[in-house]
N, C-alpha and C positions, 0 to 999 in steps of 0.2 A: 208608657206601657213597657213592661219588661219583655225583651225579645226572647223567644224560646230558643235556648242554646242548642238543643238537639236538632231542631229544624234548621237552624242556621249552619250547623256543622255538616249535615248530610251532603249538601251539594259541594261543599268545600272538599271533603274527603274524596268525593267522586273525581276531583281534579288531580288527585295524587298520582304519581307514577304507578304503573301497574304492579311493579315489584313490591310495593309497600301498601297499596290501597286496601287490600283485603284485611291485612293485619290491623290497620287503623280503624277500619269499619267495625271490627269485632269489639273495639274499645269505645264505641260511640257513647254508650251509656255512662261510662266512666268519665270521659271528657266532658259530657254534658253536666254531670254531677259536679265536677271540679269547677267548671265555669259558673255553675249555679251558686257555689259557695262565694265566689267573688261578687256575683250580682247581689247576693243577699247582704253582704257586708260592706259594699262600696257604692259610691255614687257613679252615675253614668259619666263617661269621659275620664275615669280614673286611669292613672298610669300603672301598668302591671308589668313586672319583670319576672319572667319564668326562667329559672336557672336549671340547666341540664335537660331541657325539653327536647333537644334533638329535632327530628322531623315529626314529632308528635303534633296532634292537631290542636292542643290546648291554646297556644298563643294565637293561632289563626282564628279559633273560635272566639277568643276574647276580643279580637279586633272586629269580628263580624257582629258582635252584640253591642259594640259601641265603646270599648275600652281602647286606650293607647297601649299597644303591646310591644314589649321588648323580649326577644328570645336570646338567651346567653348560654353558650355551650362551647366546649373545646373542639367538637366535631372530629374526634379521633377514634370513635368506635368503628368497627368493621362496617363497610357500606357507605360511609360518608365520602370515601374517595371515588365512588362510582359517579362519574359525571352524568350518566344517563338518569340518575336519580336526583343528584344534587342540583343540576342545572334547572330542571323544572321546579324543584322545591324553592330555589332562590327566587325564581320568577313568581311563584305563588305567594311567597312571603311579601315580595315587593308589591304585588297587585293588591294586597290587603293592608298595606301600610305597616307591616310588622318590621320593627327595627331588629336586625340580626347582628349580634356581637359575638365574634369568635374570641373566647377567652378562657383560660384555665383558672377558674375562680378559686380553686383550692390552693393553688400555688400563688396566685396574684391578687386574690380577694376581689372585692367590687371596686368599681371606679365611678361611683355616682356622687354628686354633691350631697351634702347633708339635707335631709327632709325633702328629697326630690321625687320620691316614689310613694304611691298610695298602697301598693300591694307587691309583695315578693313571695314567689312560690317555688318550692322544690318538690317535684313529684317523682318518686322512684328513681332518684339519682344518688342521694347521699350514701346508700348502701354499696355503691360501686366505687366509692372514693378510697384510695389506698392511704392517703395521708389524713391526719386529723382535720376535721371540719371546724375546729374550735375558732381559729382566727377568722375564717370566712363568716361564721355565724355571728361573731362579735361585731362584724361590719353591718349587719342587717338592721338592728334597731336605729342606729344613727341615720341610715339612708331613708327610713320611712318617715312620713309626715306624722304628726300627732294623731293618734287613733288609727294609724295605718295597720294593715293586716299582713300577717305572716302565716303562710300555710306550708307545713312540712308533712309530706306523705311518704310512708315507707312500708315495705312488707314487714310482717310481724314474725320474729324468729321463733316464737312459741305459740303460734296459733293452734287451734283445736286439731286440725289435720295433722300437724307435725307432732303433736303430743301423742297421737295415735300411731302414726306411721314410723316414727323414729324407734320406739321399742321393738317394732317388727323388722328393723333393719333397713327401712326405706326413709330417707330424709335428706339426701344430698342437695345442697344449694345449687350446684352447677354440674353440668356434664363434664366428665373427665377430659374430653377433647378440648373443651373450652378453656380449661386450665393448663393442661399439659402440652397441648400441641400448638398453642398460640404463643408467639414471642412476647406479647404483652397481654396480660390477663385483665379483662375489663368487666368480669362478672361480679357477683355479690361478694363483698369482703366481710361485711358485718351488718346483719339485719337487726335493728333495734327492737325493743319491746316497750311496753307502756312505761316501765320504770326508767328506761333510757330516755324516753321523750321528756319525762318529768325532769330528769337530770339536765338535759339540754335546755329546757325552759328556764330552770333555775340559773344555769350558767350564763344564759343570755340576759338575765335580769327580767324575764317576762313574768308578770304576776296575773294578768288577765288572759287566761287561756283555757281551752277545753281539749280533751282528747276523745276522739270518736273512732269507731271502727266500721269498716265495710268489708265486703267479701268478693272483691272483683276477681280474684284468682279462680273461684268456683265457676264464675260465668264463662271463663275462658278455658276450663278444664278439658282435657282430651276425652274424658268419659261423658257420653250423652246423658247418662243417669245423673251424674254429678251436676251437670249444667241444669237439668230439669229440677233438681231438688234445691239448688242454691237459693233461688228467690224466697223459698219458704224458710230455709235455715237462716238466711241473712237477717231477717227481721228479728229472729230470736237472739242470734249472736250479737247483734248491735247492743243489746242490753249489757253485754260483757265485752267491751272492746278488746280486752286482753286475750280473747279467744278468736278474734276476727283475723282474717288473712291480711288485711290492710289497715294501717293506723294513720290517723291524721292528727297533727298538732295544729290547732287554730288559735292564733294569738293576736291580740291588739296591743300595739305599742303605746303606752301612756307616757306623756311628758307634761 
């Protein structure tokens, strides 16, 4: 029987340090959806590598529902140096059997034997990378087993909200302080659109893939009205992924 990802995640997130617990809980539906994608397309016990997941709950959730989870990140974003957060998170990862690898995958690529992974995921990380992801993405198909799953999820640079707000003079990706006042900028560098994801799939040699859209940004909007309307708009916008706030490239590697 398939384990309910949402119910498995809730008690795990309650164990997060207080500084990040609430932020993770607001993304519970998203984490559950992402884990559900892996459950739908993979067998129990599959080995899942999440790239750039930081202290997000995805890898922990994968472990909780029966997958072998690997979390790979360079852990250089603000907050990762806070031992009051990272100490408990390391303990939480270890208690659930999540393998944690500290690695700059953009500079150093992956370090897995060929065909050693069942699933590789990149959720909301690629848009932060300053260097080209081309070499890293080329490493992914060889690392996956035949029929293995690759999931790439990113914000959509031309979603419906941005098409409306940019002509009105509102549409900055990042706060000025995050770019100008920080020694190292770790915000959004380039958000892809549907055509970009197709370009990436072609460059990776992926032929068996789908692009779907969701609207997680609306669920976490500051405006209560936007949050209330998002569930209704989401189902309509899914018919046109190019209008959604969040895009997913789902690909199976054929060999």
